[in-house]
N, C-alpha and C positions, 0 to 999 in steps of 0.2 A: 901536498902538492908533488913534492918530491918526486914517488915513485912515475907520477906523468910524464916529470923531464928524464925518469930513466929509460922508460918506455920508449919516451920519444927520442932520446940518445940512440939505443939499442935497434930500436925503426929506422932511423937512417945511417946505420954504420952498416947493416944488413942493406942496405939500399947504396953505399956506398960501393959495397963488396958487389953487389950484382954488377953495378954499373962498370966497375971495375973488371968483372969477368963477361959483359960483354951478357948478360942473362936477362932475357924476361921476368917479371916478380910474373909468382905463380898463378893468381887472378888480378885482374882489375882491381885497388885499393875500393872502390865501390862495392863490388861487388864478394871480395870478401869481409868489410866491413858488414853484410845485410847478414851473410853466414856465419857471422860470431855472433851477432843479435838472435839467431834463430836458434844458433847451438844453446845459450843461455836462458832462451827462453822455454827453449823442447826440454833443459833439466827441468826444472819446473812440473810438466807431467809427471811425472814421478811420485812428487810428493803430494802432488793435486790428488792424482790417485787413490794414492792410500791413504792418503783424509779420508775421500772418498766413500773408498771397500769399508773404512773402518766405522764409518758412520755419522764423521766430526763434519761440522757446516765449513763451509768453506766464508769466510769472513772477510770483510776489507781491510780489519788489525789483522788476520792470519796472516794475508799478504803481504804486506805495510812491512810484517815483524819478519816472515818469513824466506817471502820472495825477493822483495824489491833489494835488499841488502848483497844479496847474491846476486841478484844480476848488472845492478847500478856500484857492487863495492863500496867501498868507504869511501863518501864521499866527502872533500876538503871543509872541515872548518873553517868558523871567522876565527881569526887569530883575536886572543886573549889583548886587551889593555891595559898598562900600567895599573890601572886603577882596579881593575878585575883580577890581576896576578897579586896585589898585592891584600887586599881582600879575601882572597882565596888562602893565603899565608895567614891569617890571623885567625880563621877559624882553626876549631880544636876538631880531631880525627872523631868518629862517629865511632861510638863503645857497644 
């Protein structure tokens, strides 16, 4: 979650600087976001093509494990409750 707050703050700071300099942003926000989504999706064409050329199948599991995390990043996880923290601390580490 911290990463999202930092990204939002950095974007806000750049917006303030643009406003002070009386400069418009290089692209309308929606166009910029759609372009970024296109870039992220387009990056997945190369591993997909390599997999097809090597004769390996394109499965839903491969897309979920190799493509989705790159496009969407690490999504925020649910915070652990105190009971889960306590239960996790009593478990022995794997050997």
